[in-house]
N, C-alpha and C positions, 0 to 999 in steps of 0.2 A: 274278412276274407281278402286274400291278396291275389292279384292276377298280374301276369306279365303281358305288357302291351308292346307289340312290335310295330315300328314305323319304317316305311320305305318311301323315299322321295326321289323322283326322277326330275331333275332340272332340265329346262329347255336346251341347255348347252351340252347335255349328255352326261352330266355328273350325277352319280347316284349317292345318296346319303341314307344311312340307316341307323337305327338305334333301338334299344329295348328299355322299357321303363317298368318299374314295379309300381302297380297301382293298388291302393287299399280301398276297400269298401266295407264299412261296418253296417250290418243289417239294421233296419229301423226297429224300434220298440213299440209294440202295440199296447195302448192303454185304453181299455174299454169300460165305460160305465153304462149300466142298464137300470132303468127305473120304470116300474117296479121289477123286482127279480123273480117274483112268483105271484100267483093269484088265480082266480077262476076265469075260464074263458067266457066270452071273448076278452082277451087281455091286451090292452093297448100298452106297448112298451116304447119308451123313448131311449134311443141308443146314441152314445157319443164316443167318438175316438179322437176328439179334439186335443186331448192331452198326449197323444202319440207323438213320437219324435224320431228323427233320423240324425244321429250324431254328426254325420259328415255330409249332409245334404238336406233336401226338403222332400216331404211326402207329396207326390203328385197325383195319387189316386187312392181312393178308399173303396173297398168292395165288401159287401155284407152277404153272408149266407145264413139265413134265419133258421135253417134246419127243418123247415116244413115245405120245401119245394120252391120257396120264394127267395129272391135276392134283391139287393139294393146297392146304391152307390152314394158316396158323399161322406163327409166327416161326421155328420149327424143323420139319424134316420128315425122314422116312426114306423112301427110294424104292429099289426094286430094278429095275435095268435088265436085261431078259431078251434083248434083241436087240442084236447088235453094231452100232456106228455111231450109236446114239441118245444 
């Protein structure tokens, strides 16, 4: 994804400088591993997104939505599913 960034600088002597820059930002790639991927409830699942990467930066935040009303944060997570079908 490319964005145009405009910069305007006002120096103390009254001189104004400006410029535009084209900035690229490639989205991160999510790589998620879940163990186990199926089973009877209650099912304890270990999740990892540690293999995820950002080609032109670093990942600063991980957010999980487990699909059963619960959420979590971090590159790794543990979650227990208590209802079938979630």
